[in-house]
C-alpha positions as CSV (number, residue, x, y, z in Angstrom):
1,E,16.7,-35.1,88.6
2,D,15.0,-38.2,86.9
3,G,11.8,-36.4,85.6
4,D,9.8,-36.7,88.7
5,K,6.1,-36.7,87.8
6,F,4.1,-33.7,87.2
7,D,1.9,-34.5,90.3
8,E,4.9,-34.0,92.8
9,E,6.0,-30.9,91.0
10,E,2.7,-29.2,91.5
11,K,3.0,-29.4,95.3
12,G,3.9,-26.1,96.8
13,V,3.0,-23.8,93.9
14,S,0.6,-20.9,94.1
15,T,-3.0,-21.2,93.4
16,D,-2.7,-19.0,90.1
17,T,0.0,-21.2,89.0
18,Q,-1.9,-24.4,89.6
19,T,-4.9,-22.8,87.8
20,F,-2.6,-22.0,84.8
21,M,-1.1,-25.6,84.8
22,A,-4.6,-27.0,85.0
23,L,-5.5,-25.0,81.9
24,C,-2.5,-26.3,79.9
25,S,-3.3,-29.3,77.7
26,C,0.3,-30.2,76.8
27,V,2.5,-29.8,79.8
28,P,5.6,-32.2,78.8
29,E,5.7,-33.9,82.4
30,D,1.9,-34.7,82.1
31,R,2.6,-36.6,78.8
32,A,4.9,-39.0,80.9
33,T,1.9,-39.2,83.5
34,Q,-0.5,-39.9,80.8
35,S,1.7,-42.6,79.4
36,L,2.1,-44.3,82.7
37,L,-1.6,-44.0,83.3
38,N,-2.3,-45.7,80.0
39,K,0.2,-48.5,81.0
40,L,-1.7,-49.2,84.2
41,I,-5.3,-49.3,82.8
42,R,-4.5,-51.5,79.8
43,C,-5.7,-54.9,80.6
44,S,-5.4,-56.1,76.9
45,L,-4.0,-54.9,73.7
46,V,-5.9,-52.2,71.8
47,N,-7.5,-53.6,68.8
48,N,-5.8,-51.0,66.5
49,T,-7.4,-50.6,63.1
50,N,-4.8,-48.0,61.8
51,Q,-2.6,-49.4,59.0
52,V,1.2,-48.9,59.5
53,E,3.5,-47.8,56.8
54,V,7.1,-49.5,56.6
55,L,9.9,-47.6,55.3
56,Q,13.0,-49.8,55.0
57,R,16.4,-48.3,54.7
58,D,17.1,-51.0,52.1
59,P,14.1,-51.6,49.7
60,N,15.8,-54.8,48.5
61,S,15.9,-56.1,52.3
62,P,14.2,-59.5,52.7
63,L,12.6,-58.5,55.9
64,Y,9.0,-59.2,56.3
65,S,6.1,-59.2,58.7
66,V,5.1,-62.1,60.9
67,K,2.0,-63.5,61.9
68,T,3.2,-65.9,64.6
69,F,5.8,-65.7,67.3
70,E,7.1,-69.1,66.1
71,E,8.2,-67.7,62.8
72,L,10.7,-65.4,64.7
73,R,12.7,-68.5,65.9
74,L,13.0,-67.2,69.3
75,K,14.9,-69.0,72.1
76,P,12.3,-71.5,73.7
77,Q,12.5,-69.9,77.1
78,L,11.5,-66.5,75.5
79,L,8.7,-68.0,73.5
80,Q,7.4,-69.4,76.8
81,G,7.7,-65.9,78.5
82,V,5.9,-64.3,75.5
83,Y,2.9,-66.9,75.9
84,G,3.0,-66.7,79.5
85,M,2.2,-63.0,79.2
86,G,-1.0,-63.7,77.2
87,F,0.4,-62.8,73.7
88,N,-1.3,-65.4,71.4
89,R,-0.1,-63.7,68.2
90,P,2.0,-60.4,67.4
91,S,0.0,-57.3,67.3
92,K,0.3,-55.0,64.3
93,I,3.5,-53.0,65.6
94,Q,5.0,-56.4,66.6
95,E,4.5,-58.2,63.4
96,N,6.2,-55.4,61.5
97,A,8.8,-54.2,64.0
98,L,10.1,-57.6,65.4
99,P,11.7,-59.0,62.2
100,M,13.6,-55.8,61.8
101,M,14.7,-55.6,65.5
102,L,15.9,-59.3,65.5
103,A,17.6,-59.3,62.1
104,E,21.3,-59.9,61.6
105,P,23.2,-57.6,61.3
106,P,21.2,-55.3,63.7
107,Q,18.8,-52.8,62.1
108,N,18.2,-49.4,63.5
109,L,14.3,-48.6,64.0
110,I,12.2,-45.6,64.6
111,A,8.7,-46.8,65.4
112,Q,5.5,-45.0,66.0
113,S,2.8,-46.7,68.1
114,Q,-0.1,-45.7,70.3
115,S,-0.3,-46.8,74.0
116,G,-1.7,-50.3,74.3
117,T,-0.4,-51.8,71.1
118,G,2.4,-53.9,72.6
119,K,5.5,-51.7,71.7
120,T,7.1,-52.3,75.3
121,A,6.7,-56.1,74.8
122,A,8.3,-55.7,71.3
123,F,11.4,-53.8,72.2
124,V,11.9,-55.9,75.5
125,L,11.8,-59.2,73.3
126,A,14.4,-57.7,71.1
127,M,16.7,-56.9,73.9
128,L,16.3,-60.2,75.6
129,S,16.9,-61.9,72.2
130,H,20.3,-60.1,71.7
131,V,21.6,-60.8,75.1
132,D,24.4,-63.4,75.7
133,P,23.8,-64.6,79.1
134,A,27.3,-66.0,79.4
135,N,28.7,-62.3,79.5
136,K,28.3,-60.6,82.7
137,W,28.2,-57.1,81.7
138,T,25.5,-54.5,80.5
139,Q,24.7,-55.4,76.8
140,C,21.1,-53.8,76.6
141,L,20.3,-50.3,77.8
142,C,16.7,-48.7,77.8
143,I,16.0,-45.2,78.9
144,S,12.4,-44.0,79.9
145,P,11.6,-40.4,80.9
146,T,10.4,-41.1,84.4
147,Y,11.0,-43.5,87.5
148,E,7.5,-45.0,87.1
149,L,7.7,-45.6,83.4
150,A,11.2,-47.1,83.8
151,V,9.7,-49.5,86.6
152,Q,6.7,-50.5,84.3
153,T,9.1,-51.5,81.4
154,G,11.3,-53.3,83.8
155,K,8.1,-55.4,84.9
156,V,7.7,-56.4,81.3
157,V,11.5,-57.6,81.2
158,E,10.7,-59.5,84.4
159,Q,7.7,-61.1,83.2
160,M,9.0,-61.9,79.7
161,G,12.4,-63.2,81.2
162,K,10.7,-65.4,83.6
163,F,11.9,-68.6,82.1
164,Y,15.2,-67.1,81.2
165,P,16.8,-66.7,84.7
166,E,20.3,-66.4,83.4
167,V,19.5,-62.9,82.1
168,K,19.5,-60.4,85.0
169,L,18.1,-56.9,85.2
170,A,19.2,-53.6,86.9
171,Y,17.3,-50.5,87.5
172,A,19.3,-47.2,87.0
173,I,16.6,-45.1,88.7
174,R,16.7,-42.6,91.7
175,G,17.4,-44.4,95.1
176,N,19.3,-47.2,93.6
177,R,22.7,-46.0,95.0
178,M,25.8,-47.6,93.5
179,E,29.5,-47.2,94.5
180,R,32.1,-46.1,92.0
181,G,34.2,-48.9,90.8
182,N,31.5,-51.7,91.1
183,K,30.8,-52.8,87.6
184,I,27.4,-53.7,86.8
185,Q,27.1,-57.6,85.9
186,Q,23.5,-57.5,84.9
187,Q,23.0,-57.8,81.1
188,V,20.0,-55.5,80.9
189,V,19.7,-52.0,82.5
190,I,16.4,-50.0,82.5
191,G,16.7,-46.4,83.9
192,T,16.0,-42.7,83.6
193,P,18.3,-40.4,81.9
194,G,19.8,-38.7,84.9
195,T,20.7,-41.9,86.7
196,V,21.8,-43.7,83.4
197,F,24.2,-40.6,82.7
198,D,25.7,-40.9,86.0
199,W,26.1,-44.6,85.9
200,L,27.9,-44.4,82.6
201,L,30.0,-41.3,82.6
202,K,30.5,-40.3,86.2
203,L,30.6,-43.6,88.2
204,K,31.7,-45.8,85.1
205,L,29.6,-48.7,86.3
206,M,29.1,-49.8,82.6
207,D,31.4,-50.0,79.6
208,P,29.4,-48.3,76.9
209,K,31.5,-49.9,74.1
210,K,29.9,-53.4,75.2
211,I,26.4,-52.2,74.8
212,R,24.7,-53.8,71.9
213,V,21.1,-52.4,72.0
214,F,20.1,-49.1,72.9
215,V,16.4,-48.3,73.4
216,L,14.8,-44.8,73.7
217,D,11.2,-45.3,75.0
218,E,8.6,-42.5,74.8
219,A,10.7,-40.3,72.6
220,D,8.0,-37.8,72.5
221,V,8.2,-37.3,76.2
222,M,12.0,-37.4,76.2
223,I,12.5,-34.5,73.9
224,A,9.8,-32.4,75.6
225,T,12.4,-31.8,78.4
226,Q,15.6,-30.2,77.5
227,G,17.8,-32.0,80.1
228,H,16.5,-35.5,78.9
229,Q,17.1,-34.6,75.4
230,D,20.7,-33.4,76.1
231,Q,21.5,-36.5,78.4
232,S,20.1,-38.9,75.9
233,I,22.3,-37.5,73.0
234,R,25.4,-37.4,75.2
235,I,24.8,-41.1,76.2
236,Q,24.3,-42.3,72.5
237,R,27.6,-40.6,71.3
238,I,29.6,-42.8,73.6
239,L,28.0,-46.0,72.3
240,P,29.6,-48.2,69.6
241,R,28.8,-47.3,66.1
242,D,27.3,-50.7,65.5
243,C,25.0,-50.5,68.6
244,Q,21.5,-51.0,67.5
245,M,19.2,-48.1,68.1
246,L,15.6,-48.5,68.7
247,L,13.4,-45.5,69.3
248,F,9.7,-45.6,70.1
249,S,7.3,-42.7,70.0
250,A,3.6,-42.3,70.4
251,T,3.7,-39.1,68.0
252,F,5.7,-38.2,65.1
253,E,5.9,-34.5,65.3
254,D,8.6,-32.6,63.6
255,T,10.5,-32.2,66.8
256,V,10.7,-36.0,67.2
257,W,11.9,-36.4,63.5
258,K,14.6,-33.8,64.1
259,F,15.6,-35.4,67.5
260,A,15.6,-39.1,65.9
261,G,17.7,-37.7,62.9
262,R,20.3,-36.5,65.2
263,I,20.8,-39.8,67.1
264,V,19.5,-42.7,64.8
265,P,21.7,-43.5,61.8
266,D,20.2,-45.0,58.7
267,P,16.9,-46.1,60.4
268,N,14.0,-48.1,59.2
269,V,10.7,-46.4,60.1
270,I,7.4,-47.8,61.0
271,K,4.7,-45.3,61.4
272,L,1.0,-45.1,61.4
273,K,-0.7,-44.1,58.2
274,R,-2.6,-40.8,58.9
275,E,-6.3,-41.4,58.7
276,E,-8.7,-38.4,58.3
277,E,-10.1,-37.6,61.8
278,T,-13.7,-37.9,61.2
279,L,-16.5,-36.5,63.3
280,D,-19.2,-38.1,61.1
281,T,-20.4,-40.5,63.8
282,I,-20.6,-37.8,66.4
283,K,-23.6,-35.4,66.6
284,Q,-22.5,-31.9,68.0
285,Y,-24.7,-29.4,69.8
286,Y,-24.2,-26.4,71.9
287,V,-26.3,-24.8,74.7
288,L,-26.5,-21.2,75.6
289,C,-26.0,-20.5,79.2
290,H,-25.1,-17.4,81.4
291,N,-23.1,-19.0,84.3
292,K,-22.1,-22.4,85.8
293,E,-25.4,-22.6,87.6
294,D,-27.2,-22.1,84.4
295,K,-24.9,-24.9,82.9
296,F,-25.8,-27.2,85.6
297,C,-29.6,-26.5,85.0
298,A,-29.1,-27.4,81.3
299,L,-27.2,-30.6,82.4
300,C,-30.0,-31.7,84.7
301,N,-32.6,-31.1,81.9
302,I,-30.6,-33.2,79.5
303,Y,-30.1,-36.0,81.9
304,G,-33.9,-35.9,82.7
305,V,-34.8,-36.7,79.1
306,I,-31.9,-38.8,77.7
307,T,-31.1,-42.3,78.7
308,I,-27.4,-42.2,79.1
309,A,-25.3,-45.3,79.5
310,Q,-22.3,-43.4,80.7
311,A,-21.0,-39.8,80.1
312,M,-17.8,-37.9,80.5
313,I,-17.9,-34.2,81.4
314,F,-14.9,-31.9,80.8
315,C,-14.2,-28.9,82.9
316,H,-11.3,-26.3,82.7
317,T,-10.2,-26.5,86.3
318,R,-10.3,-28.8,89.1
319,K,-12.4,-26.3,91.2
320,I,-15.2,-26.4,88.7
321,A,-14.8,-30.1,88.3
322,A,-15.2,-30.6,92.2
323,W,-18.2,-28.2,92.4
324,L,-19.9,-29.9,89.7
325,A,-19.2,-33.4,91.0
326,G,-20.8,-32.2,94.3
327,Q,-23.7,-30.7,92.7
328,M,-24.4,-33.9,90.5
329,S,-24.0,-36.2,93.6
330,K,-26.6,-34.1,95.4
331,E,-29.0,-34.8,92.5
332,G,-28.5,-38.6,93.1
333,H,-26.2,-39.3,90.1
334,Q,-23.2,-41.8,90.4
335,V,-20.3,-39.5,89.8
336,A,-16.6,-40.2,89.6
337,L,-14.0,-37.3,89.8
338,L,-10.6,-37.4,88.0
339,S,-8.1,-34.5,88.4
340,G,-4.5,-33.7,88.4
341,E,-3.8,-33.8,92.2
342,M,-4.5,-37.5,92.3
343,T,-1.7,-40.0,92.1
344,V,-1.6,-42.1,88.8
345,E,-2.6,-45.0,90.7
346,Q,-5.6,-43.4,92.0
347,R,-6.5,-42.2,88.7
348,A,-6.2,-45.7,87.1
349,A,-8.6,-46.9,90.0
350,V,-11.2,-44.3,89.1
351,I,-11.0,-45.1,85.3
352,Q,-11.4,-48.9,86.1
353,R,-14.4,-48.3,88.2
354,F,-15.9,-46.2,85.5
355,R,-15.3,-48.8,82.8
356,E,-16.8,-51.4,85.0
357,G,-19.9,-49.1,85.3
358,K,-19.8,-48.6,89.0
359,E,-20.1,-44.8,88.2
360,K,-22.2,-43.6,85.3
361,V,-20.5,-40.0,85.1
362,L,-16.9,-39.3,84.8
363,I,-16.1,-35.5,85.6
364,T,-12.6,-34.6,84.6
365,T,-10.2,-31.8,83.4
366,N,-7.9,-32.4,80.4
367,V,-6.0,-35.0,82.3
368,C,-7.8,-37.8,80.4
369,A,-8.8,-36.3,77.2
370,R,-6.7,-38.9,75.4
371,G,-6.3,-42.6,75.3
372,I,-9.3,-43.6,77.5
373,D,-11.6,-46.1,75.5
374,V,-14.9,-46.9,77.4
375,E,-17.4,-48.7,75.0
376,Q,-20.3,-47.6,76.8
377,V,-19.7,-43.7,76.8
378,S,-22.6,-42.3,74.7
379,V,-22.3,-38.7,75.6
380,V,-19.4,-36.2,76.0
381,I,-20.3,-32.7,77.5
382,N,-17.9,-29.9,77.4
383,F,-18.9,-28.0,80.5
384,D,-16.1,-25.5,79.5
385,L,-14.7,-25.4,76.0
386,P,-11.1,-26.3,75.6
387,L,-8.5,-23.5,75.5
388,D,-4.7,-23.6,75.2
389,K,-2.3,-21.8,77.4
390,E,-2.7,-18.5,75.6
391,G,-6.5,-18.7,75.9
392,N,-7.2,-19.6,72.3
393,P,-9.4,-22.4,71.0
394,D,-7.6,-25.8,71.4
395,N,-8.8,-27.8,68.4
396,K,-6.9,-30.7,69.1
397,T,-8.1,-31.2,72.7
398,Y,-11.6,-30.6,71.6
399,L,-11.2,-33.6,69.0
400,H,-9.7,-35.9,71.7
401,R,-12.4,-34.9,74.1
402,I,-15.6,-35.5,72.1
403,G,-13.6,-38.5,70.4
404,R,-14.2,-40.5,73.8
405,T,-17.6,-41.0,72.3
406,G,-18.5,-42.3,68.9
407,R,-16.0,-45.1,69.3
408,F,-16.1,-48.6,68.3
409,G,-18.2,-47.9,65.2
410,K,-21.1,-46.5,67.4
411,R,-22.7,-43.1,67.1
412,G,-21.9,-40.4,69.7
413,L,-23.3,-37.3,71.2
414,A,-21.3,-34.2,72.1
415,I,-22.9,-31.3,73.9
416,N,-21.1,-27.9,74.4
417,M,-21.9,-25.4,77.2
418,V,-21.4,-21.9,75.9
419,D,-21.5,-18.8,78.3
420,G,-20.9,-15.4,76.8
421,E,-19.5,-13.8,73.8
422,Y,-16.0,-15.1,74.0
423,S,-17.1,-18.6,74.6
424,M,-19.4,-18.4,71.5
425,G,-16.3,-17.0,69.5
426,V,-14.3,-20.2,70.7
427,L,-17.2,-22.5,69.5
428,K,-17.4,-20.7,66.2
429,A,-13.6,-21.0,65.6
430,I,-13.8,-24.9,66.4
431,E,-16.8,-25.2,64.2
432,K,-14.8,-23.4,61.2
433,H,-11.6,-25.5,61.9
434,F,-13.4,-28.8,61.5
435,N,-15.9,-27.6,59.0
436,K,-18.6,-29.3,60.9
437,K,-21.9,-27.5,61.9
438,I,-22.5,-27.4,65.7
439,V,-26.3,-27.1,66.3
440,K,-28.0,-25.0,68.9
441,L,-29.9,-27.1,71.4
442,D,-32.7,-25.5,73.6
443,T,-32.6,-27.6,76.8
444,D,-35.8,-26.1,77.9
445,D,-37.5,-27.9,75.1
446,L,-37.9,-31.5,76.1
447,D,-39.0,-32.6,72.9
448,E,-36.0,-31.3,71.0
449,I,-33.7,-33.2,73.7
450,E,-35.6,-36.4,72.9
451,K,-35.0,-35.9,69.1
452,I,-31.3,-35.6,69.5
453,A,-31.2,-38.7,71.6
454,N,-32.9,-40.8,68.7
C-alpha cells in the first residue's frame, strides 16, 4: 500500500512478464529504487557544475544565495548538526534554496536537484528550523514514495537533529501501527502516502491545521503512481492555506509541472539550466556480429588489445547478463553482475566494489544506466542496444548508458554490438537522433582496435 519496491513486486510473476519488465527502462517503481540506490552509494556530495535558474514569485524580494551556513543564522544546535554531517559549506541547491525556505513569511518552493546534491539535507534543515519544540504536536510533514526512501530521509533528520533532542521524529510507514485517538506528539513526521493518509484522515492522529511545513520529496516518482498522486493532493487540500509547500523533483517533465501547479500556490522555482548534452568527448563505434557468441568473441578481441581501466557492459535481459558474466569469468576477467532481482543494498555493495576497483567489469541491465559516476570507467559496451517497451530505439537510455564514460572531462569510448538488420536499424536511428557518426569497427583487425584506443 505504501509503494513497496519494484524488486518485491517482481516475485511471483511469469518469466515473460519479467522479461518485459527487464526491457522497460522507465518503470515508475524502479525510479524509486534508483533514487534509494543513489542515496546508499553517495559517500559525498556530487560536484555539480550545472548552473541553476532561480525564478522568484516576487522579483523585488530581497532573497539571496548564501555561501556559508552562518549567514542563515541557524539555531546553534542545528548548525552543529550540519557541521557534524560533514557539510562545510552549502551546495549549489542549498545556497539558493535555503534562504527561500527559511524566509519569513514562509515561501513555497519547487526545486529541481539531481541525486547527491544535498537536497534532502536542505529541506530537512528547513523543517527543523521551523519547528517550535515547546509544541507537542506535528508541525512538519514529509512524504516520500516508498518505505525505504522515507527511512533514509528520517536518518537525515536524526543526524541533523542530533544536538536538538527536544525535537522528536515519528515514522508514518507500514508496520508502525497506531491506535485511533492517540495524538502524535512528535513535531516531525516522515512517511509514505498511504500511511500518512490514514494517520491524518482515518485515525486522526495529527491535526492538519497545525502543520506548518509540507514537503513532497521525489515528486517525479510520486506522480508516476496514480494512487500516490491522488493521496498527496487529498492530504495537501486539508492543510492550512499558509502551510509552506516544498516540492523537490529530480526531473522537470511536463507531468511534474502540471502536478506542482495543482498543489503549490505561488511558488518560487529553482531548476537546473538545460545544458546541451554533448557526446563530443565520447568516441562511438559499432561492431557487426551474428549472435551472442559472436559478440562475445568481438568483446574478447577488444579486451586483448585495449588496456581498459574499468568497463561497463549493458545487456537487455538478466539472462543475457548472467550468461555474459559467466563467459567472461571463465576467461579470467574480474566481473561484477548487477541486475533487478538483487536487493537495493546488494546493488549498492556491488557498485561500491566496482568503484574501489575490486572488479574491472560491471555487467548490468538498465538498472544502473543513470546516476553512477565512476571516474575510472573508460569504455562502455552496449552488448544489446537499448529499446523502449514498444521495441523502438531508446535514445534517452542510450545517452545515459554511454554517458557513464567520458565523465569528469576525460575522453571516453562507446562500442555497440549490432546483430541483424533490425539492430542496425536501431543503431542508424540513434545515430540520426544525436547527429553523431557511429563508425564501424572490425574487431578482427588488431591494428584498428589499437588506433581507437589511442
